[in-house]
C-alpha positions as CSV (number, residue, x, y, z in Angstrom):
1,Q,13.1,82.0,55.2
2,V,13.2,80.2,51.8
3,Q,10.7,77.9,50.3
4,L,11.9,75.3,47.8
5,V,9.7,73.3,45.4
6,E,11.2,70.6,43.1
7,F,10.0,69.4,39.7
8,G,11.1,67.0,37.1
9,G,11.6,63.6,38.7
10,G,10.3,60.4,37.2
11,L,11.2,57.0,35.7
12,V,13.8,56.8,33.0
13,Q,15.8,54.0,31.3
14,G,19.4,53.6,32.0
15,G,21.4,55.9,29.7
16,G,18.6,58.4,29.6
17,S,18.4,62.0,30.8
18,L,16.3,64.0,33.2
19,R,16.3,67.6,34.3
20,L,15.3,68.6,37.8
21,S,14.1,72.1,38.6
22,C,13.9,73.8,42.0
23,A,11.9,77.0,42.3
24,A,12.9,79.2,45.3
25,S,10.8,81.8,46.9
26,G,11.2,84.0,50.0
27,S,14.5,85.5,51.1
28,I,16.3,84.4,48.0
29,L,18.8,87.2,48.0
30,S,20.2,85.9,51.2
31,I,21.0,82.5,49.8
32,T,24.7,81.7,49.9
33,V,24.7,78.1,48.6
34,M,22.2,76.1,46.5
35,G,22.5,72.5,45.6
36,W,21.1,69.1,45.2
37,Y,21.3,66.1,47.5
38,R,19.9,62.6,47.1
39,E,18.9,59.8,49.4
40,A,18.7,56.2,48.3
41,P,16.9,53.5,50.3
42,G,19.0,52.4,53.2
43,K,21.7,55.0,52.6
44,P,22.4,58.4,54.1
45,R,21.6,61.6,52.3
46,E,24.6,62.6,50.1
47,L,25.7,65.7,48.2
48,V,25.2,65.5,44.4
49,A,26.1,69.1,43.3
50,L,26.2,72.6,44.7
51,M,26.8,76.2,43.6
52,H,28.6,78.6,45.9
53,G,29.2,82.0,44.4
54,G,30.7,81.3,41.0
55,S,31.9,77.8,41.7
56,T,30.4,74.4,41.5
57,N,31.2,71.1,43.2
58,Y,30.0,67.6,42.2
59,A,30.1,64.2,43.8
60,D,32.7,62.0,42.1
61,S,30.0,59.6,41.1
62,V,28.2,62.2,39.0
63,K,31.1,64.2,37.5
64,G,30.9,64.5,33.8
65,R,27.3,63.3,33.8
66,F,25.4,65.9,35.9
67,A,25.4,69.7,35.6
68,I,24.0,72.2,38.0
69,S,22.9,75.7,36.9
70,R,20.9,78.6,38.2
71,D,18.6,81.1,36.5
72,Y,18.6,84.1,38.8
73,A,15.8,85.8,36.9
74,K,13.5,82.8,37.5
75,N,14.8,82.1,41.0
76,T,15.3,78.5,39.9
77,V,18.2,76.0,40.1
78,Y,18.5,73.1,37.8
79,L,20.1,69.7,37.8
80,Q,20.7,68.3,34.3
81,M,21.3,64.5,34.6
82,N,22.7,62.6,31.6
83,S,23.8,59.0,31.2
84,L,21.7,58.0,34.1
85,K,22.5,54.7,35.9
86,P,20.4,52.5,38.1
87,E,22.5,53.5,41.0
88,D,21.3,57.1,40.5
89,T,17.9,56.0,41.8
90,A,17.0,58.1,44.8
91,V,14.9,60.9,46.2
92,Y,16.5,64.1,45.1
93,Y,16.3,67.1,47.4
94,C,16.9,70.8,46.6
95,H,18.9,72.6,49.3
96,A,19.5,76.2,50.1
97,R,21.6,77.8,52.8
98,I,21.1,81.1,54.5
99,P,23.7,81.0,57.3
100,P,23.2,79.5,59.8
101,D,20.1,77.8,58.5
102,D,19.5,75.1,55.9
103,Y,16.3,74.8,53.9
104,W,15.1,71.7,52.0
105,G,12.5,71.0,49.3
106,Q,10.0,68.1,49.6
107,G,12.1,65.8,47.4
108,T,11.4,64.3,44.0
109,Q,11.8,60.6,43.1
110,V,14.2,59.6,40.3
111,T,14.1,56.0,39.3
112,V,16.5,54.6,36.7
113,S,15.7,51.2,35.2
114,S,18.3,48.8,34.0
């Protein structure tokens, strides 16, 4: 099993930046995929960014603005979010996959004001 704890959400003005952190503990060596999802009010949860092996994938809506990275020594994955827009407002969830199971953090609120 894996435990995930997110940090770094908050309120920011449009155009600003935030960095989210996700600290992983437990069976971290078995993780095959790590990433970030978000859920806005009234909308389904959607993929924001993920890392699988040496590759990264981003939602079209965040390409060029967000960057995912992982510090293996600290067992932490980050999401650097730049040029934030009001439509980025959502609860952001850290995700890890150890096939066939998925693990989620508790979520952190990101609110972008116009």
